Structures are given as structure tokens and as C-alpha cells.
N, C-alpha and C positions, 0 to 999 in steps of 0.2 A: 504494500500500500504506500503510495506516495501522494503528497500534497492533499491531505484531508481537508474537506471544506464544510462539512456539516455532520453532526452526530445526534442521535437520539437513543434513549434507553427504554426498553420494555421491561417494566418491573416484574410482571407476572411470568414472562418467559426468561427472565434473567439474561437478556441479550442486549448488547450494544450494537447499533447499526451506524456505520460510518461511510459517508460518500467521499469519493476522491475525484480529482480532475481527469481521471482516465475512464470516466463513465461507469464506475463500479460502485456497488454497495457491498461492504464487508460486514460480516457478522462476527462479533467477538463475545465469548462467554464472559459474563460479569463475575463469575466465580473463579475462572481460570483463564487469565489473559493469553496464555499460550495456545488456547483452543480458539482458532479463528478460521474462517473460510470466505472465499469470494462468493457471496450470496447471490448476486445478480450482476450481470454485465449488460449494459444498455447501448443503444446506438446514438444516444444523445447525452449532453451534459446535464447533470442533475443539479438543480438550484437548491432544493431544500427537502427535508423529510419531516414527517410528523408521525407519531405512533400511538396506538391504543393497545389494549391487551391482546388483540388478535389481528390487527390490521396495520398496514403501513401506507401512508399517503406520500406520494412522490410528486414533486413539482419539477418538471423539466425546464431548462432555460429557454427563453423565447428570444428572437423568433426562430422557431424550428418548424419548418413547413409541415411535417407529418405528425408532430406531437404536441399540438396546441391543446393540451388536456392535462387535467390532474388525474393521476393514476392511483387506484386503490388496489393494494396487493394483500394477499393472505400470507401466513407465516411460511408457506412453501414457495413463495415468490411467484405465485400465479396471479395474473391480473384479474381482479374481480369486476372492475368497471372503470370506465374512462369518462370523465366529465369534460366534454368538448367545449372549446371556446369558439365563438364566431369570429 
């Protein structure tokens, strides 16, 4: 992981999610920092993250032609919905 730009923590899942400038989200165990993985690789730069107990909200940087949306993901990194912007 290089150049981290945002991070959030999921208290119930005991995970820290960190974005970097290489379009990745890394997942780090809150209990053992040596346990981490590249959780999601995207095709666009991630501006910010927000987390609840079971969901992650991802905000891509704009303007990005095909990703003018907020993306809601589950804990398996599957997109649940995309709120499109006009």
C-alpha cells in the first residue's frame, strides 16, 4: 500500500479499510495489523469511504465518465447498488 488517502473502521467487523492513490481498498485487521489484504481494486480513483456495520459507501473522484455514482458495497466487496448522478 502506498500513498493512503482515506480510512474508515468497522467496529462490528473489527476491520480497517484504507484507500490509496492506486485505486485500491485495503482491509486491515484491527486486532492484528499484520493481517491485511487488497480488498478491492477499482478502475477509478476513490475520493472517500464511509462504513456501517455491514456496508461500505465508496465515492469515486469526479469527473469520471462511467462512474458518476456513489457505490454501496457489502463486506464481500460486491456492489449492492449505485446511486447515479445526472
